[in-house]
C-alpha positions, 0 to 999 in steps of 0.5 A: 162954867169954870176956866178949866172947862172953858179951856178944854179942847173939843170937836171943831165942827159939826161934821167932826162931831158926826164923823168921830161919833160914827167912827166910834160906832163902826168897827169889826162887828160891821164887817164880820158879825152884823151881815151874817147875823142878819142873813142867819136871823131872817134877813129883812125880818132881822133888820126890822127887829134890829131897828126896833131894838136900836130905837128902844135900847141903843139910841136912848142910852146913847143920847143919855150918855152923850148928854151927860158928857156934854153937860159936865165937860169932863172924862168918864169919871169926872162927869159923874163926880161933877153931876153927882158930887159926894155919891158913888155914881163915879164908880159907873164911870170907873167901870166904863174906863175899865171896860174900854181898857179891857176891850182895847187889850184884846181888840187891838190883837184882832186889829193886828190880825187884820193889818197882817192880812193886808200885807199878806193879801198885797203880797199874794200869799193868800191867792188860793181858792181853797179856804184852808190856805187862809186857815193855815195863814191865820193859824200860823199868825196867831200861834206866833207870839212875837209876830202877834205882839209886833202887830198889836204893839204897832196898832197901839203906836198907830192909834197913840200917834193919832191921839197925840194930835189932840181931839180936833187935830187928831181924832176929828181930822182922822175920822173926817178922812177915814169915814168917807174913804171907808164908804168909797172902798165899800161901794167899790167892792159892792159894785164888783160883788154885784156884777158876779153871776149868782149874786142874787142868792147872796142878796136873798140871804141878806135881805129876803124876809124869812119870819120862820127864822125869827125866834126868841133867840134871834130877838135877844141877839138883835137886842144885844147887837143894838146895845153893843154896836153903838159903843155905849156903856163904856165911857166912849160916848160920855167922853166924846159927848164932853167934846160936843159943841154947844150947838150940836143937836144930840138926838139928831146926831145920834140918829144919823150915826145909827143910820150911817152905822147900819148902812156900813153894815149892810154895804159890808153884807152886799160886798161879801155875800153875793161873792160868797154865794157866787163861788159856792162857799158857805157863809160863816160868822166871825174870824172864819168869814173874814180870814178864811172864806173871804181870801178864797172868795176874792182869789176866785175873782178876776183882779181878785188880789186887788179887791182882796187887798182893798177889802182888808184895807177897808176892814182896817179903816173900819177899826181905827175910829172905834180904837180912837174912841176906846183909847181916848177914854183912859187918856181923857181920865189921865189928862183930866186928873191934873197929874199928866198932860195930854201927851204923857197921858197918851204915852202912859196909856199906850205902854199900859195897854201894851203890857196888859194886852200881852196875856190876851195876845198870847192866849193863842200861843204860849199862854193858851193853857193859862185860864181863869174861870175856864177862860183864857185872857182873851176870852176873859177880857171879852166876857168881863167887858161885854157881858158884865160891865157894859150892860151894867153901865147901860142900866146905870145910865138909864136909871140916872138920866131917867130918875135922878137927872129927870125930864126937865133937866134933860129937856134943857140939855137936849134942846140946847137951852130951848133953841131946839124944838124937841120937847115931844122927842124928850117926852118919848125918850124919858119914859123909855130910859125910865122903864123900857130900855133898862128892862131890855138891857137887863135881858141882855145882861142875863143872856150874857151871863147865860142865865137863860 
């Protein structure tokens, strides 16, 4: 190990490893996508399919990506250059950095919407049982270019200021606070939602197994969700893996992250759907659920403004950990290049994202008619990152860790040089990343490209 590697900052504690990695996995998808997909896809039937897909798709790649990052102790590009010198594998890391950059360029826009609604909820502006009030507020928000840019840039400054503190004092310290706060607020909203008359209908929507809804389309949706939910294929887990302690049990940490992430998603569903059904609203997915239906639902509750504000606060908290991990990918690359220190790297990344994010933010106002390949900038950034770069990156990680890295080196790395007795786990993991996982991710890729 070189002196440069020895001086590299990392997570200071095992709890920090867990909370930071969990923070990366938890995001808006837990609040506005996973619960609805579960209910619409057959409730408990969808959950079983999702769990199986996670074990076959998400976890194997996550384990491999973190393993490579810890072994190389470098950024998403430097990891490939150290492990496969003189080859073109570094392009996989470069593509991951690009994906993280593209996602941050539009994701911070959406997070800006969430933070705007925190203020609107607290001010009482959204207190109305008619969903059209939330719809009007949302429309006015996204159609105002300067308002949207103000909140997106504010989000970038917030995340950048946290990253200026470094890995241990910035990322780790923040996620150690935010993850428990997220669980506490979720539980509080869940308790209130479950006390409502008719809450059982919402729980039935979320948990009652309905195998008649299970189709090939639902299975493919579950596979795609299992892949995208764990922040893999975009360099985040490779970068965070480079900060893992030498004694971290990578398979154990990833399994705990997967289960905790699932718990957050289910708690979000328990918080949302009993209230939605109790007051006769129709469950929706995406922005319609978050920004239009939920304000009307909470307005129907006693002390509704308080719980509405808390709901948008917890949604905002859920986004911060994901943004930190995405932001850290280019920061680690710039800082690891030797050209910039960490603080200048954070500043350069913040400015670059503020500029690159403008087209995505203005896609709903002044640049709504500007398209490329039939997509505005917001949709194009999303499509290129989610439907192309991430699946290709996941496939490449499988091929490298399975066929080139090999089982013996994986056993050495995942057992922490023989200190962990997990040889049986590696014997299961290795054929998965060699054969099963890449094949399933190919299906995710083809579906994203609308081949079928």
